[in-house]
Each structure stands twice: as C-alpha cells, then as structure tokens.
C-alpha positions as CSV (number, residue, x, y, z in Angstrom):
1,M,139.5,129.7,54.7
2,D,141.6,126.9,53.2
3,A,140.7,123.2,53.4
4,K,143.1,122.3,56.1
5,T,141.9,125.1,58.4
6,T,138.3,124.1,57.7
7,F,138.9,120.5,58.7
8,E,141.0,121.3,61.7
9,N,138.1,123.4,62.9
10,I,135.6,120.6,62.2
11,Y,137.7,118.1,64.1
12,S,138.4,120.4,67.0
13,Q,135.7,118.4,68.7
14,E,135.7,114.6,68.7
15,D,133.2,112.7,66.5
16,P,131.8,115.8,64.7
17,W,129.9,113.6,62.2
18,N,128.3,111.6,65.0
19,Y,129.9,108.4,63.7
20,K,131.0,106.6,66.8
21,N,127.9,104.7,68.0
22,T,124.9,105.6,65.8
23,I,122.9,102.9,64.2
24,S,123.1,104.6,60.8
25,D,126.9,104.7,60.8
26,R,127.3,101.2,62.2
27,T,125.0,100.0,59.4
28,R,127.1,101.9,56.9
29,R,130.4,100.5,58.1
30,A,128.9,97.0,58.1
31,I,128.0,97.4,54.5
32,L,131.3,98.9,53.5
33,L,133.2,96.0,55.2
34,K,131.1,93.3,53.5
35,H,131.6,95.0,50.1
36,I,135.3,94.5,50.2
37,E,135.3,90.9,51.5
38,V,136.0,89.7,47.9
39,V,139.4,91.5,48.0
40,F,140.5,89.3,50.9
41,S,138.9,86.1,49.8
42,D,142.2,84.3,48.9
43,G,143.4,84.5,52.5
44,S,146.6,86.3,51.9
45,R,147.5,89.4,53.9
46,K,146.7,92.6,52.0
47,S,148.1,96.1,52.0
48,V,145.5,98.9,52.1
49,L,145.5,102.7,51.8
50,D,142.7,104.6,53.4
51,A,142.7,108.0,51.7
52,G,140.9,110.7,53.8
53,C,140.5,108.4,56.8
54,G,139.1,111.0,59.2
55,E,139.0,109.7,62.8
56,G,139.9,106.2,61.6
57,Y,136.8,104.1,62.5
58,L,136.7,102.2,59.2
59,T,140.5,102.1,59.1
60,R,140.5,100.2,62.4
61,D,137.7,97.9,61.3
62,V,139.6,97.0,58.1
63,A,142.8,96.3,60.0
64,S,141.2,94.2,62.6
65,Q,138.6,92.3,60.6
66,F,140.9,91.4,57.6
67,D,144.3,91.5,59.3
68,A,145.4,94.0,56.8
69,E,148.4,96.3,56.8
70,V,146.9,99.8,56.5
71,D,148.4,103.2,55.7
72,A,145.9,106.0,56.4
73,F,146.1,109.7,55.7
74,D,144.0,112.7,56.3
75,I,144.3,116.5,55.9
76,S,143.5,117.1,59.6
77,E,146.0,116.7,62.3
78,N,143.2,116.9,64.8
79,A,141.4,114.0,63.2
80,L,144.5,111.9,63.2
81,A,145.2,112.6,66.8
82,I,141.7,111.2,67.6
83,A,142.3,108.2,65.3
84,R,145.6,107.4,67.0
85,R,144.0,107.7,70.5
86,R,140.6,106.0,69.9
87,N,141.4,103.6,67.0
88,P,144.9,102.4,67.5
89,H,146.0,99.1,65.9
90,E,149.5,97.7,65.4
91,S,148.9,97.3,61.7
92,I,147.9,100.9,61.0
93,K,150.2,103.8,60.1
94,Y,148.7,107.3,60.1
95,F,150.0,110.2,58.1
96,Q,149.0,113.9,57.8
97,L,148.6,114.6,54.1
98,N,146.1,116.1,51.7
99,F,145.2,114.7,48.3
100,E,147.4,117.2,46.5
101,D,150.5,116.3,48.5
102,Y,150.0,112.6,48.3
103,T,152.7,111.0,46.0
104,P,152.6,107.3,45.1
105,T,155.6,105.6,46.8
106,K,154.3,102.1,47.2
107,Q,151.6,99.9,45.7
108,Y,148.6,98.5,47.5
109,D,146.1,95.7,47.0
110,L,143.2,98.0,47.9
111,I,142.7,101.8,48.2
112,L,139.7,103.1,50.1
113,C,138.4,106.6,49.5
114,E,135.3,107.0,51.6
115,E,133.2,110.1,51.1
116,A,136.2,112.3,50.6
117,L,136.7,112.8,46.8
118,Y,133.7,115.1,46.4
119,Y,135.4,117.8,48.5
120,L,137.9,118.3,45.7
121,S,137.5,120.3,42.5
122,Q,137.1,118.3,39.3
123,E,140.7,118.9,38.3
124,K,141.9,117.7,41.7
125,R,139.6,114.7,41.6
126,I,141.2,113.5,38.3
127,S,144.7,114.1,39.7
128,A,143.8,112.0,42.8
129,M,142.3,109.2,40.7
130,K,145.5,109.0,38.5
131,K,147.6,108.7,41.7
132,F,145.3,106.0,43.0
133,H,145.8,104.1,39.7
134,D,149.5,104.4,40.0
135,S,149.4,103.2,43.6
136,I,147.4,100.0,43.1
137,K,149.0,96.7,42.2
138,A,148.1,94.9,39.0
139,G,144.8,93.3,39.6
140,G,144.2,95.4,42.7
141,Y,141.1,97.3,43.7
142,L,139.8,100.8,44.4
143,R,136.6,101.3,46.5
144,L,135.1,104.7,46.1
145,T,132.2,105.8,48.2
146,S,130.4,109.1,47.6
147,I,127.2,111.0,48.1
148,I,125.3,111.2,44.8
149,S,122.9,113.9,45.7
150,G,123.9,115.8,42.5
151,P,126.0,118.8,41.8
152,T,126.1,121.6,44.3
153,R,126.7,125.2,43.5
154,D,130.4,124.7,43.5
155,G,130.1,121.4,41.6
156,N,131.6,119.3,44.4
157,F,129.0,116.5,44.8
158,F,128.7,113.8,42.3
159,T,125.7,112.5,40.4
160,F,125.7,108.7,40.0
161,D,126.8,109.0,36.3
162,A,129.6,111.4,37.1
163,L,130.9,109.1,39.9
164,K,130.9,106.1,37.6
165,E,132.5,108.1,34.8
166,I,135.5,109.2,36.9
167,V,136.1,105.6,37.9
168,V,135.9,104.2,34.3
169,S,137.8,107.1,32.6
170,N,140.8,106.7,35.0
171,G,141.6,103.1,34.3
172,F,139.2,101.1,36.6
173,Q,136.6,98.5,35.7
174,P,133.6,98.5,38.1
175,V,133.1,95.1,39.8
176,S,130.1,95.9,41.9
177,I,128.1,99.0,42.9
178,W,126.3,98.9,46.3
179,P,124.0,101.2,48.2
180,S,125.7,102.8,51.1
181,V,123.2,105.3,52.5
182,I,119.5,105.2,51.6
183,K,116.9,107.9,51.2
184,K,114.5,107.3,54.1
185,N,110.8,107.8,53.8
186,F,108.8,109.5,56.6
187,F,108.0,106.3,58.4
188,E,111.7,105.2,58.3
189,K,112.9,108.5,59.6
190,V,110.6,108.3,62.6
191,V,111.7,104.7,63.4
192,Y,115.4,105.5,63.0
193,R,115.1,108.5,65.3
194,L,113.3,106.5,67.9
195,L,115.9,103.7,67.7
196,E,118.8,106.2,67.8
197,Y,117.4,107.7,71.0
198,I,117.2,104.2,72.5
199,N,120.7,103.4,71.2
200,K,122.2,106.3,73.1
201,V,121.0,104.7,76.3
202,K,121.9,101.1,75.4
203,P,123.6,100.4,72.0
204,V,121.6,98.0,69.9
205,G,123.0,94.6,69.1
206,S,124.7,93.4,65.9
207,A,121.6,91.5,64.8
208,L,119.7,94.7,64.3
209,I,122.6,96.3,62.5
210,S,122.7,93.3,60.1
211,Y,119.0,93.7,59.5
212,F,119.3,97.3,58.5
213,A,122.3,96.5,56.3
214,R,120.2,93.9,54.4
215,Q,117.4,96.4,54.1
216,T,119.8,99.0,52.7
217,L,121.3,96.5,50.2
218,N,117.9,95.7,48.9
219,R,117.2,99.3,47.8
220,S,117.7,100.4,44.3
221,L,120.6,102.8,43.6
222,S,118.1,105.4,42.5
223,N,116.8,105.5,46.1
224,C,120.3,106.1,47.6
225,R,122.0,109.2,49.0
226,A,125.4,107.5,48.8
227,V,126.8,104.6,46.9
228,S,130.0,102.6,46.8
229,I,131.8,101.4,43.7
230,L,134.3,98.6,44.0
231,A,136.5,98.7,40.9
232,K,139.5,96.7,39.6
233,K,142.6,98.3,38.1
234,I,142.9,97.6,34.3
C-alpha cells in the first residue's frame, strides 16, 4: 500500500489522532505556538508554509494567532477536506501534495514540519530538507518537530542526535530546542487519563493547559518522546 492510500484510509474518519479536544494535544499546540513567537516578534506580517498539515489544527492556530499568510499541504485529500471544513481561515491556502512532489516556487519566513518528516526514508528526508532550505527567505526559520523514540525497524523514527544532524547538515543553525511531548511516569499517566475523561464532558480551561505546558517545558530533553527544533537558515 502506498503512502497516499495509507493516509487516505487513516483520514477516512475525522480526527484519527484524537487531536481536536484532548488536553495532551492542546498542551502540545500551546507549546508549539509559543516556540515560534520569536519569528513574529517584529510585528510584520509573515508568510508560512505548513508541510504535512494534516487536518489543519495548528495551521489555523498560526494563521489566527499571528495573522500570518499560510500555505499548507498534505498528502491526504481526506485530511484537507476536513481542514477546509473544520479549520477555515481567509489567510490559509490548502494544497494536496506529498513531499516528493513539492517544488519550491516561493519563499517563506517560516516553514513548519510537524511530526511528518519521520514518515520518509532517509533519502527523501534529505531531499525535503534541501527544498525547505531553498524555500526559506534569508534569515528565515524552519521549525521541525519529531518523535525521538529512536530508529524503528524501517529506520523511520529519529533519535535526538539524528534529528539535530539533519537540521545542521542541511544549512540550518538551531536557535532553540524545546520539549514537545514528555514521557509520563505512572502517576502522571493516571492523572492525565482521569483529566482526559473529565475533559470529554467539559473541556478544561486554558489555565490548566498553560500549567501543563510549563511542566512540559521544564522537562529535560532526555525525558521527551518528541522535541521541536527552531532553526535559522544560514
């Protein structure tokens, strides 16, 4: 089964990753948005590419919170249909593309690639990173988020060192590296499950999300399942 068919099947149902309202994903998105605030700190309107946008939840958040012009692509037409319906925004343009077919035609202030690059082979990862470099303006940024649980049998997942290496070796200088998803201990797993159950009945407030975000950011990178690298084009 090819990658497009695989993801069309995954997105045949809405929210297959359970992203929409969970505490865990709201916390993750809050961290990811805070991580890129520096890119928008001068107040000018920025252009952003969201590569592998899925159903577009983070895409929408970036467009609305930072008043950015966003191009977003994904391999799955089903995912994009959900994104257009559930996360519309006048400043977002959605495109159906895979990483291999993506060709740099314009330059962006920021490219986001959130937990997508590890689906590619090493050769395709390098090709995508070179395209990202060509697509970013001088002084612009790449933010790459990935699981760092180590290599799988097919070599798709990154280790932390491999993730950092692919950034540095393709013309980017890391600016900051933040925890994205932590490894929870037994007590934390119990508490999260209880809160997620309550959250289904009545979504928790933003104060609790901010608390969990702070707790995540205080963790060491060695205690993370996923990290985000914000890097500048050099």
